[in-house]
Every structure is written in C-alpha cells, then in structure tokens.
N, C-alpha and C positions, 0 to 999 in steps of 0.2 A: 504493500500500500504506500509506504513512504517513498519508494523508488518512482512510483507513478506520479507522485505529487511534485517531485523536483523538476522534471521537464515542464510541467504545467506552470510552475512558479517562474521559471526562466522565461517562458513564452510571454507570460503576463508582464514581466519586467520590461522586456523589449517592446511590447505593445504600448506600455505606458510611456516609455522613452520616445518611441516613434510618434505617438499622439502628441506629446509635448512639443517635439520639433515641428510637426505639421501645424500646430496651433500658433506658432510664432510667425509674426510678420517681420522678417529681418530687414526688409527695405524700410519699414517704419522705424526700426531701431536705429538705422543709419540716419534717417531723417532727424531723429531726436539728438543723435550725436552732433549733427551739423547745426541744429538749432541752438544747442548749448554753446557752441564755439563761434557762432556768427553774430553779427551786429547789424541787422537790417534796419533798425530804427534809431541807432545811435552811432556816433563816431567812436573811434577807439584810439587811445594813445598809451604808450608804455615805453619803458626803457629796457632794452635787451642787452645783457652782458653775455658775450659769446666767447667761450674759452676752448681753443682748439689745441689738443694734445697730439703731437706727431712724435712717435717713439724714436728716440735717437736724435731728434732735431730740435726739441724744445716745445715751448708753449707760447701761443699767441692769444692775446685778449683784445677783443673788439667791443666797444660800447656804442650802441646805436639808439637813436630815437625813432620809433616806428609809429606811423599814423595810418589808420585805415578808415575808409568809407565804403562799407560793403554794399550799400544801396546802389552805388555807381561803379562797383568793381575797381576801386582806386586804393592805392596805398603809396606812402612815401616813407623811405628809410634814409636817415641822415647819420653818417658815421661821425661820432664825437671823439672817440679815442681808438687807436693811438694817434699822436700828433702827425705821424707820417701819412695817415690816411684821412685826417680830419677834413670834413667837407665833402668827401665822396658821398654820392647819394643815388637813390633809385626812385623812379616815378613810374607807377603802373596805372594805366588808363585803359580799362577794358582788357583786351588781350595784348596790348602793346606795353612793353617794359623798356624803360630808358635807364641808362647808367650815366651819371654826370661826373666828369673829372674836373675838379676845380683848378688843376694846374693848367690844363689846355683850354678850360672853359668850353668844353664840347660835350654834347649829348650823343651817345651811341646806343643803338638798339641792342638789347641782350635778350636772353631767354629765361623764362621761369624755371626751366629745368637745369640751369647752370648752378654751379656751386656759389654760395654766398661768401664773398671775401675769402675764397679758397678754403673754407671750412668744410665740414661734412654736412652742413645744412645746405638746402637748395633754396633758391629764391621763392619757389612755390610754397615753402613752409611758412611764409609770412602773410599769406593771403587767406581768404575765407575758405571754409571747409565745404567740399562738394562731393562727399563720398556717395551719398544717395543718388546724386545726379550722374556721376561719372562711372560708377561701378555696379556690377551685378553680383549678387551673392550666389556662389556656386555650391557651397556646403557650409554647415555650421554644427557645432557641438558644444556641450557644456563642459567647462574645464575649471580647474582651480589655478589661479596665478597668485602665488604667495597667499595673502589673506583674502584675496578677492575671488568671488564667484563670478565667472565671466562666460559670455558667449565668444567662442573662437570662430571667426568667420573667414572663409576663403573668398577673396574678391578678385574679379577680373574686369578690366576696363572695357567700357562699351564705346570708347572713342580713342583717338590717337593724340589727344592734347594733354594727357596726364603725364606726370614725371615718370611714374613707374606703372607698367601695365598690369602687374599682379601684386596683391597685398594679402597679408594675414593681419587681422586686427583682433585684439582682446578687449571686449567691451564689458564693463562691469554692470551690475544691476541698477546703477544710477545713470546709465548711458554715457559713461566716461571712458574714453580709450585709455587703457593702462599700458598697452604695448602694441607696437606694430612692426611688421617686417615687410620690406619692400623687395620685389623680385623683378628681374628682367623678363622679357617675353619667353625666353627659353627655360625659365625657372631658376636662374642663378640668384641666390640670395645676395642683395646689394648692401643693405644696411638694416640695422635694428634700432628702434627708438623706444625708450621707456619714459613713461609719464608718472613719476612716483607721487606727485602731490599737486593739488589744484587749489586755486583761490577763487572765491565767488564774489562777483560784483553785479548787483542788480539782477540776480538770477542767471548770470552767465558764468561759465566755467573757463577759467584761464589757467594754464599750467603755471605753477611757481617755477618749475624747472623741467627741462627735457634733456635726456642723455641720448645722443646719437652715436652709434658704433658703426664704423665702416667695415663691412664684412670682407672687403678685398684689400684695402690700403693699410699699410703698417710696415713694421720692420721686425727682423729677428734680433732679439736682445737676449744674450746669454743662452742661446740655443732654443729660445721660445718665441713664437710669433706673437707680437703685441699689436693689436688693432689701433688704428687712428680713432679718436673719439672727440666729440664736441659736446660740451655742456652749455645749455642756454638757460639763463636765469632771467625771469620776467618780473619787473618791479615798477612801482609808480604808475599803476594802471589808472586810467581815467576814461569815462564814457561821456564826457562833456562834449558839446558841439564844438567843432573846429571851424575856423574861417575857411571859406571856399578857396581863398588864395593859397592855402597850404598845399593843395593838390595841383600845383602848376609848376612849370619850368622856372618861372620867375622866382618862386619861393626858394627853389634849390640854389639858384644863382645868388640870391641875396643872403641866404643863411650861410653860404660857404665863404662869404667875404670876411 
C-alpha cells in the first residue's frame, strides 16, 4: 500500500508545481520590474560612483552626475571626476546617443551598447528598463538566491536593438532583480550583475549598489584567473523636475567650461 502511494504523491507534487508555473504571468512580472525602475512621471537625478577593478592594472574611479527623463527617452551623464576626464558627457535623445569631448568641443555619435568610460558597464545600463518590451520569457523556475525566493527567468530578445540578446534574471517576490546574467547570441556568458541592496524613493526602487563581473576580461594572478569587475554606487537621488535645458547640447557645453 505504501509503495503505491509514493508515485501518486510524486505525481501530485509535479502537478502542483506545473499548475503554479502555468498560473504565473511572467510578462506581467517583467512589467512590474520595469515599473519599479522607471520614471515616466518624474525626472531622475543621482550621483554615480563607478569603480573599475582591472586585475594587475589597478583601479579607476569615475564620479558622474546622471539625469534622466524617461517620458522622452532622454538622459544626460556628466563626468565630474577624475580631473583628466572632467566635463566629458553623454546626451541620449530617443535612440540617438552623443558623446561630448570638452577638449575638442565636439559631439560624436556613440552606441548604447558601448562600454561606459571603459568600465564593465554599458551605456545602456543608465537608461530606462524595457525588459517586458524587448524580451520574451522562454522558461522560468522557482529558485533560492541567498535569502531571496526568486523566479529565475530565461529571456530572449525579440529585436536587435538590445545590448545582449539573451539574459537570465533572478526576480524576487517584491519584483526586484537580484541578479542577472547577460549572454551572446551563441550562448556565451558575457557578464554577471548583482543587485544586493535597493533604496526606495516615492515608491520607486533604485539600487544602492551594483556589482558587474566581466565573464571574459581579466588576468591570471598567481596562477588564478581574476575577472574584471565594476562596482557602481548610487547616491543623492532626486525625483524633482529638471529644467528642459538640461537635456540639450548647450547644457553639456556650458557645464564643461
């Protein structure tokens, strides 16, 4: 009798798990993730401290002021430190991204997929979140990530404008991303990003810190491969309205003088 019940219990367990998966609207979860990270009704400003560790080569620190206006797909980044790069700036208007060099006083078009200031961050890391719009969920499962119960979702891009065509994201039950992995089209792991802590402002979730580990770049130190990594700390967050003039080329030219 006992032996007959065991297979029945196993089947019941898998039925409950399958039913739970089927009941989840994973696209809706991604929409909630985007909603918490985006600012359609407010402007956003913050100070980002970006520390890039290159094994065997040292550490670079960049401090930047970042301004976003998600309602118009705009952002501005102004480098404040180090002095050698002070005044370098970026202006995103829709799908166009400009880089301003105060030495030459010229604007050059650049890509959202490019590295930011040669760190492991990409320019696209500083814009609004569009996971629900740009990706389809191909699979999902319940997992434990440290102390967090999460949905681990496998994502594939539905367009060619994203920085990475494949992703894995760990989303906790508060709809916060705790970890992500970015992959090439062939399935090569490119980088890993951890989001250990968030700060909340007017119902929006902004990471206090992000740790990006480059899966490919690094150096062998004492016989062990050590990956390049970049830590981003976000402080002085404001959701107050910004002047329209902030999101212009004139602003970048004037602030760099």
